[in-house]
Structures are given as structure tokens and as C-alpha cells.
DORO-590887 format. One record per residue (C-alpha): y, z, x; residue number from 1. Coordinates in Angstrom, 2 decimals. Last residue first. Example, Ala and Ser with C-alpha at 12.3 -4.5 7.8 and 13.67 -1.06 7.14 Angstrom:
2
[tortor [-1.06; 7.14; 13.67]; 2]
[tortor [-4.50; 7.80; 12.30]; 1]
END
This chain:
138
[tortor [-2.12; -35.08; -17.81]; 138]
[tortor [0.60; -33.54; -19.99]; 137]
[tortor [2.47; -31.10; -17.78]; 136]
[tortor [2.65; -27.53; -19.04]; 135]
[tortor [5.45; -26.13; -21.12]; 134]
[tortor [6.73; -22.69; -22.07]; 133]
[tortor [9.79; -22.54; -24.29]; 132]
[tortor [12.19; -19.64; -24.69]; 131]
[tortor [14.87; -20.34; -27.28]; 130]
[tortor [17.96; -18.18; -27.11]; 129]
[tortor [20.41; -16.65; -29.57]; 128]
[tortor [23.33; -14.26; -29.00]; 127]
[tortor [25.31; -13.85; -32.21]; 126]
[tortor [28.85; -12.50; -31.84]; 125]
[tortor [30.92; -9.52; -32.96]; 124]
[tortor [34.37; -10.24; -31.53]; 123]
[tortor [37.27; -7.93; -30.85]; 122]
[tortor [41.01; -8.21; -30.20]; 121]
[tortor [41.26; -11.93; -30.95]; 120]
[tortor [44.77; -13.38; -30.49]; 119]
[tortor [43.90; -15.43; -27.40]; 118]
[tortor [41.00; -17.03; -29.28]; 117]
[tortor [43.31; -18.27; -32.02]; 116]
[tortor [45.63; -19.73; -29.35]; 115]
[tortor [42.72; -21.43; -27.60]; 114]
[tortor [41.66; -22.94; -30.91]; 113]
[tortor [45.12; -24.47; -31.48]; 112]
[tortor [45.18; -25.75; -27.90]; 111]
[tortor [41.99; -27.77; -28.53]; 110]
[tortor [38.74; -26.64; -26.90]; 109]
[tortor [37.14; -29.04; -24.44]; 108]
[tortor [36.49; -27.31; -21.12]; 107]
[tortor [36.28; -23.70; -22.37]; 106]
[tortor [33.60; -24.79; -24.83]; 105]
[tortor [31.19; -25.26; -21.91]; 104]
[tortor [30.85; -21.48; -21.81]; 103]
[tortor [31.62; -19.06; -18.97]; 102]
[tortor [35.33; -18.91; -19.78]; 101]
[tortor [34.63; -17.92; -23.41]; 100]
[tortor [32.78; -14.77; -22.36]; 99]
[tortor [35.56; -13.84; -19.92]; 98]
[tortor [38.19; -14.45; -22.62]; 97]
[tortor [36.31; -12.19; -25.04]; 96]
[tortor [36.01; -9.53; -22.33]; 95]
[tortor [39.74; -9.66; -21.63]; 94]
[tortor [40.64; -9.58; -25.35]; 93]
[tortor [38.72; -6.32; -25.69]; 92]
[tortor [35.88; -5.01; -27.81]; 91]
[tortor [33.11; -7.56; -27.33]; 90]
[tortor [30.19; -6.72; -29.62]; 89]
[tortor [26.79; -8.32; -29.22]; 88]
[tortor [24.26; -9.31; -31.86]; 87]
[tortor [20.70; -10.26; -31.10]; 86]
[tortor [18.40; -13.25; -31.14]; 85]
[tortor [15.24; -14.34; -29.38]; 84]
[tortor [13.33; -17.39; -30.55]; 83]
[tortor [9.96; -18.08; -29.02]; 82]
[tortor [8.18; -21.34; -28.30]; 81]
[tortor [4.76; -21.61; -26.72]; 80]
[tortor [2.54; -24.30; -25.29]; 79]
[tortor [4.88; -27.28; -25.45]; 78]
[tortor [3.07; -30.11; -23.74]; 77]
[tortor [5.11; -32.05; -21.20]; 76]
[tortor [5.80; -35.79; -20.94]; 75]
[tortor [9.25; -35.47; -22.50]; 74]
[tortor [10.71; -32.00; -22.23]; 73]
[tortor [12.38; -30.95; -25.49]; 72]
[tortor [15.94; -29.72; -24.93]; 71]
[tortor [17.71; -32.15; -27.26]; 70]
[tortor [15.73; -30.67; -30.16]; 69]
[tortor [17.78; -27.46; -30.08]; 68]
[tortor [21.02; -29.14; -31.11]; 67]
[tortor [23.55; -26.31; -30.99]; 66]
[tortor [25.19; -25.69; -34.37]; 65]
[tortor [28.69; -27.03; -34.94]; 64]
[tortor [32.04; -25.38; -35.64]; 63]
[tortor [34.58; -27.38; -37.70]; 62]
[tortor [38.08; -25.97; -37.13]; 61]
[tortor [36.95; -24.79; -33.71]; 60]
[tortor [38.06; -21.75; -31.72]; 59]
[tortor [37.12; -18.70; -33.79]; 58]
[tortor [34.16; -20.31; -35.54]; 57]
[tortor [32.78; -21.30; -32.14]; 56]
[tortor [33.00; -17.68; -30.99]; 55]
[tortor [31.24; -16.63; -34.18]; 54]
[tortor [28.38; -19.03; -33.50]; 53]
[tortor [27.78; -17.81; -29.95]; 52]
[tortor [24.17; -19.08; -30.11]; 51]
[tortor [23.41; -20.28; -33.68]; 50]
[tortor [21.20; -23.25; -32.79]; 49]
[tortor [19.50; -21.42; -29.93]; 48]
[tortor [20.74; -21.76; -26.38]; 47]
[tortor [18.12; -22.81; -23.85]; 46]
[tortor [15.51; -21.02; -21.72]; 45]
[tortor [12.85; -23.23; -20.14]; 44]
[tortor [9.69; -21.88; -18.58]; 43]
[tortor [7.86; -24.77; -16.94]; 42]
[tortor [4.20; -24.33; -16.07]; 41]
[tortor [1.73; -25.21; -13.36]; 40]
[tortor [-1.90; -26.29; -13.80]; 39]
[tortor [-1.51; -29.01; -11.17]; 38]
[tortor [1.62; -28.24; -9.19]; 37]
[tortor [5.05; -29.09; -10.57]; 36]
[tortor [7.41; -30.82; -8.11]; 35]
[tortor [7.22; -34.40; -9.39]; 34]
[tortor [6.75; -33.47; -13.05]; 33]
[tortor [9.95; -31.38; -12.89]; 32]
[tortor [11.81; -34.32; -11.38]; 31]
[tortor [10.67; -36.63; -14.18]; 30]
[tortor [11.41; -34.05; -16.88]; 29]
[tortor [15.02; -33.52; -15.81]; 28]
[tortor [15.84; -30.09; -17.23]; 27]
[tortor [19.60; -29.55; -17.21]; 26]
[tortor [20.42; -25.87; -17.08]; 25]
[tortor [20.64; -22.95; -19.50]; 24]
[tortor [17.91; -21.18; -17.52]; 23]
[tortor [15.19; -23.44; -16.08]; 22]
[tortor [12.30; -21.59; -14.45]; 21]
[tortor [9.72; -23.82; -12.79]; 20]
[tortor [6.36; -22.22; -12.12]; 19]
[tortor [3.44; -23.23; -9.90]; 18]
[tortor [5.69; -25.33; -7.70]; 17]
[tortor [4.20; -27.48; -4.90]; 16]
[tortor [3.37; -30.77; -6.62]; 15]
[tortor [5.82; -32.77; -4.48]; 14]
[tortor [7.81; -30.72; -1.98]; 13]
[tortor [11.03; -29.04; -3.08]; 12]
[tortor [14.59; -30.08; -2.23]; 11]
[tortor [15.33; -30.73; -5.92]; 10]
[tortor [17.10; -33.96; -6.76]; 9]
[tortor [17.88; -33.93; -10.53]; 8]
[tortor [18.07; -30.11; -10.64]; 7]
[tortor [20.94; -30.41; -8.19]; 6]
[tortor [20.70; -27.87; -5.43]; 5]
[tortor [21.19; -24.20; -4.58]; 4]
[tortor [18.26; -22.51; -2.98]; 3]
[tortor [16.60; -19.12; -3.23]; 2]
[tortor [14.41; -16.86; -1.19]; 1]
END
């Protein structure tokens, strides 16, 4: 089963979840504490500092690294942190545009950057994730 809801107001009973999986989504610590069962865990997957770096270089005059520290869950104990990274090759303008469209950059990229992106025929890009496992601090 699955549900669609805001992560800030989850339709889940108090202290009923053994595992919360948060993939590239907001992680409201207070709401997670409310629904997490005693002994439960949060698995959070967030973009690493260099995630899609080459795409950012293509569209921004001054690309910026993702701020990994902004994803720390207050009131939780970090039990494990792993970095996963790989390279991916996009070999067509259509695939590059599809990748770009699913990022937040598509909402605030200047026209100049969009034009540079439109001209790309291929893109070799870094894919980087942080996997963090938390448990509630009692």
C-alpha cells in the first residue's frame, strides 16, 4: 500500500512506523518523531555535495555545491552515513532535457543557462547521494 500526503502532516498514527524512508524529500523531524515507533529508524537519502555537478556547470555561471549539512535531522542520532557516487552518460538532448526537468534547477535557471543547456548534445554527469540512518534520541 502507499499514500500521497505532505511529509509535514502525515496521515499515520502516532508511534506506528518502524521505518521511515525519505528520498530527496523534506524531512520534518518533529513529524518523523511523532510517527516513529520506539526502536524505529529513519533512512534518509539526499543529494551529495557534487550531485549533478556537470549539469550545474552547464547552466549556471557560478555553480554551487549542495549543502549536505542542511539535511541533518534534529533530535535524531545518526547511526550510519554512506556516500554513493557514480557517473552517468546522457547521449541525447532529449535525455538531458528530461534530466534537467526533474531537478529544482528547472524552476530558477536564467535564460542564458537554458540556452546553453539546449545546445548540449551529451552530458557526462556525477550522480552522488548520501544515505543516512537515524534513530530517535530518547
